[in-house]
N, C-alpha and C positions, 0 to 999 in steps of 0.2 A: 657428555661433558666431563672432563676429569675434575678431581677434587681441587687441583691447583688453580682452576679457573673460577672457583667460587670465592666470594669475599670472606676474608678471615673473620670479620666481625658479624655481618648480617647473613652470610651464607647465600646471598643472591649472586647471580652470575656476574662476572666482571666483564664489562664491554671490552672488545678487542682494542679500542682506542685508548683505554685507560691503562696507565703504567704507574700505579701507586703501590707502595708496599709499607708494611710495618715490620720492624725487626723484633723478634721474640726469641730469646735464648740463643742469639747469634745467627738465627735463620730469618730469611725474608719471606713474608707471606703477602699475597696480593690482596688488595682491598678495592672496592668498587668506586669509592668516592673519597673526597677529602674529609667528609663528615665521619665516615666509618674509620678513616685513618686517625682522625683526632680522638674519637671515642676510644679506639683500641689503645692508643698511646696513653690516654688518660687512665683507663682501667689498669693497665700494666704499671704505670707510674705510681698508682695508689695501692699496688699490691693486691688487686682484686681479680687476678687472672683466673682464679678458680671458676669464675662465671662461665668461661668457655668450655670447661669440662662438663658442666651439669646442665647447660641449656639444652632443651629438647625441641625447640621450634625455631623456624626462620624468623628473623627480626626485620623490622622496617629500617631502612637506611635513615640515619638521623638527618633532620632538616636543619639547614643553617639558621642561626639566630639572627633575625632581622632587627633593624632599628624599631620597627613597629612592635615586635615582640617585647623589646626592652621598654618601650613606652607603656605598653599595656601592663606589663608586670610592675612597673614603677608606681602605677596608680594604686596597686594593692598596699603600698606602704603608707598611703594617706591615713591619718588617724580615723577619720569618719568611715572610710571604707573598711579599714582593719577592724574597727569596733563592730561592724555589721556582719563580719564573716568569721571572727575568732572570739574566743573568750576574753574577758577583761584581764589585764596583766595581774599576776599575783604579786606578793610583796617582793619576790625576787625578780620580778619583771618578765615572768614566763607566761606565754599564751598557748592555747591549744586550738586547733581547727582540723576539720576533715578535708582531705583532698581527693579529687577524682583523678586517676592516672590513666593516661593513654599510652599504649605501647607495651603493656605488661602481657606476656604470652605464656610464661612458665614459672616454675618455682625458682629457677636460676635468676630470672629477671627480678623477682621479689628480693632474693638475697643480695643481688648487686645494688639495687636501689636502696635497700635498707642500710647496707654497709657504707655506701657512698654518702648518703645524706647524714648519717650519724657522725661522720667525721667532720662535718661542718662545725665551725665554732658556734657555740650557743645552742646547738640542737640537743635537747635533752632526751626526747623519745621520738622514734619514727617507726611505725608498724604498718605493714601493708597487708591487706586482705586480698588474696589471689582470686577468691570467688566473685567479688563484686568490684575489684580494681579500685578500691578506696584505701586511703592511708590516713593515719592519725599522726599529726605532727605536734610536738610540744617543744617550743623553742623560745629563745630570747631575741626579741626584735631588734634590740640595741646592738647585740653581738653580730647577728646575721639577719639583715632584712628579709622579709618574706620573698621579695622580688629576687634576691640572690638565690634563695632555695629553689625557686621555680626555674631560674636560669640555669642553675647547676643541673637540675633534673633534665632540662632540655639538652644540655650539652652532652649528655650520655644517651640521648635518643628517646627520652620519655617526657611527655607533656603532663603538667599538673595544673589543676585549677580548683579553686575552693568549691567545696560541695556543701550544699545546704538542703536539709530535708524539710518537707512540709511537716506540720504537726501530726497529720494522720500517718504519713510515712514513718515518722519517728516513733509514734506509738506502736504501729504494727511491727516495726523493726525491733523495738525493745521487747514486744510481746513474743516475737519469734525467737529472739535470742534467749529469753527466759524459758520458753518452751523447749528449746533444744537442750538447754542445761538440764531441765527437769527430765526430759526424755532420756538423756544420756545416763543420768543417775539411776533412773528406773530400769534402763536396759542392763546396766552393770549389776544392779541388785537382782534382776530376774535371772541372769545367767549364773551368777554365783549361787543363788538359792536353789536353782535347778540342779546344779552340781552337788549340792549338799543333800538335796531331797532324793535323788536317784537311789543312793544306797539304802535309804530308809524305805522307799517304795518297794524295792525288790527284797527287803528283809535281810540285807547283807549284814546288818548290825544287830540282829535280834538276840544274838548270844552275848553281846557286849553292851548292856544298857548304859554303861558309863559313857560310851561313845555316842549313843543316841542323845543323851543329855548334852554332851559337848556340841554335837552338830546343831541341836536346837538353839543353844545359846549363840553359836556363831551365826545361825540364820537370823536370829533376832537382831543381832548387831548389824548385819548386812541390810536388813529390812528397815532399820530405823531411819536412815536418810530418805528412803523412798516415802515413808509415811510422813515424816516431818517436813520434807521439802517438796518432793515430786507431787504428792497427792494433796498438798495443801489447798490448791485452787478448788478442788472438789468440795472439801470441807467448808471453805469460806462461802462458796456459792450455795451449798445446802443450808447453812445457817441463815443466809440472807433470804432464801426462798421460804424457809419455815417461818421466819419473822413476818414475811409478806403474805403468808398463807397461800403460796403458789407453788404447786408441786412441779418440779422439773426432773430431768434425768439425774441431776446431781444428788438428789435425795437418796434414791436406792443405791447409787454408786457409792456414796459416802457410808451408807449403812453397811454395804457389803464389805468395803475396804476396812472401815473402822471396826466392824464386828468381827471379821476374820482375824484382824491383827490382835484385838483385845483377847479373843478366845485363845489365840495361839500363845500369847504372853502368859495367860493363866495356866495353860497346859504345860508350858515350858517350866514354870516354877512349881506347879502343883501336880504335874503328871497327867497323862491322858493318852488316848489312842494315837492321835496325829496332830501336827501343826499345819498351818496354811500360809506360811510366809512366802512360799514360792507362788501360790495363787495370788496373794496380795500384790506382789511385785509384777507378776505377769499381767494381771488385770489393769494395774496402773499404767504400765508401759504401753499396752495396746490402746487404752483409752486416750493417752496423750498422743500416740501416733496418729490416731484418727483426727484428733483436734488440730494437730500440726498440719496435716494435709489440707484440712478445711481452711486453716489460717493462710496457707500458701495461696489458695485460690483468692482469698480476700486481698492478700498482699499484691498479687498479680494485678487485680483490678485497680488498687491504689497507685501502683507504679505506672500502669498504663495511663492514668489520668495525669500523673505528675512528671512523666518522663520528659515531656517537652520543656517544662519549666526548668528542669535541671540543665538542659542543653542550651537554654537561652543565654546569650552573651551577657557578661557583667558590664561591658563597656560598648558604646556605640559611637559612630562618627557623627557628631553634632555639627550642623552648619549654622553658626550663629550670625545674627544680624544680616540676613540675606533678604533679597527682594522676593516678591511673590510670583513674579513672572519667570518663565523658563529661561529667558536670556539674561536674567539678573542673578541667577544662581551659579556661584563659583564653587565647584566641588573641591578645588585645591585648598580651600580654606577650612576643610573639615578638621574638627578638634576631637580627639579621643576623650569621651566623657562618661562617667559612671551612669549606668541606666537609671539609678535612683535619682539623678539630677535632671532627668528629662521631664518636660512638662507638655501638656496638650498644646498643640499649635507649633511645636518645634519642628524644624526640618532635619531629617536624619538621612545620611548617605549609607546605603546598603550595597556592598560590593557583591559580585557573583559568588555564590556559595554561602553567603551570610544567612543565618536563621533570623527571621524578623520577630522581635519580641513584643511588638506593639501593634495595635490596629492603626491604619493610616490610609491616606489617599496619595496616589502617585502624582507628583507635580513636575517631575523631570525624568526622562528615560523610558525605554521600552525593554521588556525582558519577559521571560516565562517564570512562573512561580509554581513550585510544587506544594500542594496542599494535602499530600497523602496522609500526614499525621492528623489532620483535622477531618478529612472527608473519606479517607480510604482510597481516593482516586490517585493512582500512581503516576499518571501522565501529567507533566507540567502544563499549565495553562497560560496563554499569552496575556500580558497585562501592559497597559500603556497609560499615558497621562489621563487623569480623571478616574481611573479604576481604583477600587479599594483593595488593599492587601490586609490580610488577617494575621494576628499573632499566632505563631506556631508554624507559619509557612516558610519556605526556603526560596530565596532568590537564586535563579539558575544561571541565566546567560550574561546579562549586562548590569552595570550599576544603575541603581534607582534612587531618586531622591523622594522621600516620603514625608508628608506632613502628618504628624501624630494626631489621631482623633480619639484614641482611648488607651489608657495605661492599665497595667496590672489587673486589679479586680474588676475594672470596667471593660476589659478586653473580651473579644469573642472567645478566646480559649478559656478564660476564667469562667465565662458564662456557661460554656459547655460543661466544664468540670462541675460547676455547682448543680446543673440540671441532672447530671449523672449521679452525683452524690445524693441528691434529693430522691431520685428513683430508688437507689439502693437502700435508703433509710425507710422509705415507705414499705409497708408490708402488704403484699397482695392477699386476696381472700384465701387462696389455697394455703399460703404459708401460715396465716393466722389460724386457719382451721387445723392444720397439722399440729401447731403448738397446743391448741385446745385439746385435740385428741391425745397428744402426748401427755398432757396434764392428767386427763382421766386414766390414761394407760398406766401412769406411775401409781396412781391410787389403786388401780386394779392389781398391779404387781405387788405392792406392799401388802394388800389384803390377802392375795393368793399366797404369798410367802408366809404370812402369819398362820393361815389355815393349814398349809402344808407342814409347817414346823410343829403346829399343835398335834396334827394327826400322827406325824412320825414320832413325836415325843410319847404318844400313847402306845405306838407300835414298838418302836425300838429307840429309846433315848440316846443310845450311843451314836446313831446316824442322823439324829434330828438336825443338829447344827449344820453338818456338812451338806445335807440335802437342802436345807433352807438357804444356805449360802449359795449353792448352785442355782437355785431358783432365782434368787436376787440378781446374780451375775448374768445368767444366760438370758434373762428377759429384760435386761437393761435397754431402755428405749433410745440408745445412742443413734442407731441407724434411722429411726423414725425422726429424730430431731435434726439429723444432718441432711436428710434426703432433699428437702425443699430449698433451704438457703444456699447450699453449695451449687445446686443446679442453676438457680436464678442468678447468682453472682457470676458464674462462668458464662452463661448465655448473654447476660447484659454486657459483659466485657468484650465478648466476641463481636457483638453487634456494634458496639462503640468503635472497635477497630475497623469494622467494615464500612462505617459511614452512617450508621443509623443510631442515634442516641435515644435512649428510653428515658423520659423525664418524669414519668409517674409510675408508682409501684404496681398499679393494676394493668399497665400497658401490655406486658408480655402475656398475661393471662387472657386478656380480652382479644389480643391479636391471635392467640391460639384458638379461640372459640369463634372467630369472625366467620360469617357466612356471606356477607355482601360488602363489596368495596365500592364506594362512590367517589368519583373523581370530578373535580372542577376541570374545565378545559384549558382556558388560557393561563399559561404559566405553570400548569401542572402536567397535563398531557402534552401540551405544546411548550415551546421554548419561551413564549411570552414576548417575542420580538418579531415584528412584521418585516417581511422581506418582499422585494419587488419580484413578481412573477413574469409579467409581460406588460407591454405598452401598446395601446391601440391609438396610433398616431393619426390624427385627422387634420393635420396642418402642414404648412410648408417648413416648419421648424424640424431640425433633426432631433432624434431621441435625446441626445446629450444636452441640447439647448432646452428642451422641454423640462428635463430633470433639473437643470441649473435654475430655470425659472421657478419651478416648484420649490426648490431649496431656498431660493431668495425670499419667497413668501413665507416659508416656515422657519425663517432664520434662527430665532431663539425660542421657538414654541416648544414647551415641554411635553406636548401630547405625544403618545407613542407613535401615531401615524407620522407626525412631523419628523421624527428621527430617521425615518426611511429615506427622506429627501435631503436632510441637512448636509450629508457628506458630499452632495453634488453642488452645493451652493458656492458661488464665488464672491458673494457680497449680499447684504440685505436689500430687500425691496424698500420702497418708500411708502409712507402713510399706511403701514400695515394695520389692519383692524381684524381682530379675532371675533368671530360670531360663534358663541358657545353652542356646541352640539351640531353646528352646520359646516363650518369651514373657516377659511381665512381669505381676506381681500387685501390687495395692495397695488401699488403703482410701480412699474418697471419700464424704463426707457420711454416714459411719457404715456404708456398705455396702462389701462386698468385691467387687473386679472382677478379671477376668483378660483379658489382651490378648495374642494370639499366634496360634499355629496352631489350627485348629479342634479338634483332638484335645486340645490343652492347655487351651484356653478352656472346653471343655464336659466335661472329665473328671469333674467333680463333679455333673453333671446326670443325672437318672434316665433320660432317654430319648435315643435317638440323634436327631440333627438331619437334617432333609431339606435337603441342599445340592446344587445342580446344579453340576457342574464347569465352570469357566470358564478361558479361556486367560490368566488374570491371576494375579499373586501375591495370595493370599487371606489376610486377617488377620481373626480373629474376636474379638468383644468379648462377654463374658458376665458375669453376676453369679451369685450362688449359686442362682438360681431358673430363669433362662432365658438363651437366646442372644439378645443384644440387637441385634447388627448384624454384617454381614459387609462388610469394606472390600476393594475390589478395586483393586490397585495395578499399575502397569506402568512399565517403564523405556522411555521413548520412543526411537525411532531418532534418530540424529544427522541434522540436516537435509541434510547433504551425502552421507549414506550411499548413497541410491538412485542419485544421479547418478554418484558415484564408482565404484560397482560396475558400473553400465552401461558406463562408459568402460573399465574394466578388462576386462570380459567381451566387449563387442562391438567396441570400437575397438582394444584391445591384444591381444585373443584369449587372455587368461589364464584358467586354471581357478581357481575360488574355492572356499573351504571355511570352515566355522565349527566351531571346537572350543570347547565351553563347559562349564564346571563346573555350570551351571544345569541342573536336572532338570525344570523346568516346561515346559508346552506353548508358552511364549513363544518358545522357541528355534525351533520349527517355524514359528511365526507370522512371526518376523523373517526366517527363511531364505526363506519363501515370498514375502514382500514384496520381498526383494532378489534373487530368482531364483537362490538358491544351493541346489544339490542335494546337495552333500557336506556333511553335518552330523553331528556327534556331540555328545550332551549327557551330563551327569553325568560329564564327563571329569576325572580327577585330573591333576595336573601330569605324573606319570609316563606316564599314558595318552596325553596330548597329545604328549609327546615320542616315544613309540613310534609313534604314527600318522604323525607328520612323518617319522620315519626310514623308515617303510614307503614313503611317497611318494618319498623320496629314492632308495631302492633301486629303485623303479620308473622312475627316470630323471628325476624332476622336480627343477627348481631351485626350492626353496621359500623364500618370504618370509613371515615370521611378523610380524603386526601385533598388538601387545597393549599392556597398560597396568599390570597388577598384578604384585606380587611373585611370585604363583603362576605367572606367565608366564615368569619368568626362565629356568627349565630348558629349556623348549621353544624360547625365543628363542635360547638359547645353542646348541641343537642344529640350528637352521635355518641355511640358507645365508646368510640376511640377516635381521637383527632390526630392526624399526621400532617405536619407542615413540611413544605418543600424548603430547600435552602434559600430560595429567593423570596420566601414569604416575608411579610412585614414583621417587625419586632413584636407587635401585639399578637399576631397570629402565632408566632413561634412560642411566645410565653404561654399562650392558652393551650398549646398543643400538648398531647401526651407523648409524642415522639416527633423527631425532626430528621428528615433525610438530608444529611449534610452535603453529600456529594452530588445531589440533584439527579442521581441515577435511580430510576424507578425499579431497576432490577434489585437494588438494595432493599427496597420495600418488600419485594417478593421473597428475597432471601430472609428478611426479618420474619415474615409469616411462617416460612419453613422452620426457621430456628426456634420460634416460639412454640410451634407444634412439637418439634423435637424435644424442647425443654420440658414440656408438660407430659410428653410420652415417657421421658426418662424419670420425671418425678413420680408418675404413676407406677413405673417399674420399681423404683426405689421403695415407695410406700408399700407396694404389693409384696416385694421381697421381705421388707421388715416385718410385715404382719404375718406372712406365711412362716418365716423363720421362727417367730415367737410362738405361733400356734403349734409348730412341730417340736420345738425345743422344750417348751414348758411341761408337757406331759412326761417327756423322757426325764427331765430333771426332777420333777415331782415324784416320779417312780423310783428315783435313786440310781438311774443309769448314767448320769453325767457327773463325774467328779468335778470339784471346783476348778481345777486347772483347765480341764477340757471345756468347762463353761466359759472361762476367760478367753480361751482360743476361739470358741464358736462366736461369742459376742463380737470379738475384735474383727474376725474375718467378715462378719456381717456388715460392720461399719465400714471397713475398707472397701468392700464391694460397692457400697452406696457412693462413697466419695469418688472412687475411680470411674464408676459409671457416669457420674455427673461431669467429670473432667473431659469426657468425650465431646462435650458441647463447646470446647474451646476453639474449634475450627472457625476460620474467618472466610469471608466471601472471596472467591478467586476472581482476579480481574479478567 
């Protein structure tokens, strides 16, 4: 395709049916749509045509501004809304806020947007960050309303919407920004000092001592910002730790940096063999680099939790004063309303493509909903009237009317985020042990450095300080301190993105040590919904008539068996009576019918019935004269169960067991299909708990996977409790982990990830210990100069962090 067939503005292909042009410098150029034509003319009219010279990526063709867009933007001008997203106005009437921008692809886009917005009346500042596509706007609302700013942005092909960070995100973002500045200053100081140190290391200035003094003074000046600003967090932390009588890596780090700098200053003014400004800067730079990488892992975890909240719409279509029945809801009466004004019980219209920001129940419409962000399951799931929708899911196909059941902090998404945060805050045993070891290690380092310094002072005082400094630097326990938290944070985040949330700090550690997994049957290995397998028709009725009759008897019965028949009912039976634990009885067409167990249904019949036992749940239907039909029901296996059990048994080498309260032969059938040999049926909650305790006494680390309230006692007694997504709230709250997507393969993936995490932690700890055992004798013997010690320590820390980041892979669908 020739260049002439590409759009002048967005560089996309121009359809043959389009004949639109813009005139630039007296020449006509083709454009693909009226949007691109308008934007190109706008850019040229404002003298911003340089944009086309420097852009380096294809742009999206601008979307037309609809009346709905204008209505949404206008709501941002409301005082209450503006106050919640922007700062309070200054004495000159100026406000500031952060915007997220869509459509930014390159530096030229940033230049265009900045130049364009800054020309608007009342706009004081407008800066765009290309890396995160966010902008900072300072403007006067009276001169140019925020809605106009957003409309102007959209008019040139970019969408903007207010951005608000969570407190945790804000704290981590500020921390990262500060660390980057400190890292940059330390890096500049390191490079400059190395340039000054090289001539002195190679003796190039030995004949000109005045230049040596000059270079040392310049090195001192260059190192000052590094000491006063970049290294300040180490000094602050060391003082805090000393006051608390708790030794951490900051103590030897501060001693090394502060001591080397003080000695170098002394030597600079009073004379001496060498200064260590280059080592000070290098040590500080690499220490900060390791912490920055570790901080990035924590930032990734926080962003993963909060990303959905940022995408949640600020406004929704409220359906006020509507009836509760499907035919009483008029979607055309939807009113665009700020999300903050929504209350529990309100009806909201979600169009196809909308992200759902609340929990609710569908009261009108059928659609499919993508819950990938919550569960890791990428395939949309069908939803209809009566089904629940969760905050964070996306409506895919058709419009849905949803009654709000939970908002904001009470929503499912917020609950998940709180559970993940709780898990990250709790310290597993291995992490606590590593910290304790690091504390003793620091004490050993300080003692060793003092002994080495004393010995070398007696042997050769001129080398005592440099060797002591090398010992302090090379044995810094940075790698030991970073090994565990970085790996745990990365693994927990990856599991969260795959659909398994860890809610307790010990969960990963226990999962890695697990030797036996115990499953509940119904709702865990099976889907928890009975389905009809076959009908043994012993009457003159057709199968359809029998099912309709059964459905009429079970008309509004909440029992799980009743739901199997209710879809076939055409109306309720009369005089329905429920016999708890037996079945249901009622009148239809003047005849009396019984539906339930064979014994219950046929108790009034004169003769016993000839029934062959089947491995299914059996439901009998009879009238006063004869047995009419036998319905055989089954609860089918979860599609993921076979593969998950195979992975656990064959790849992970775990023993598996089924403890079920079900007394039917279906337990054996399911166990046979899953190759599970340890099974017990008709188990009471107490019986399940006693069996688990017996396995624990035999030395097993037991993981219990269940879903019902009756599983709570045994889950509390197991080493680790894992709840399914369909588990009751009580079960999920008590669980140490929750399988959000209902896919048992996610649990198997979690076992593998936990084992990988602890394998990597052991690798990191082993590496840190071996490195120190090797480096310490060399440094103590005087074979490691301070700058080489700084490089060695830094490489050791970076290896640990990068090794931990290998855990970031998520489960493949």
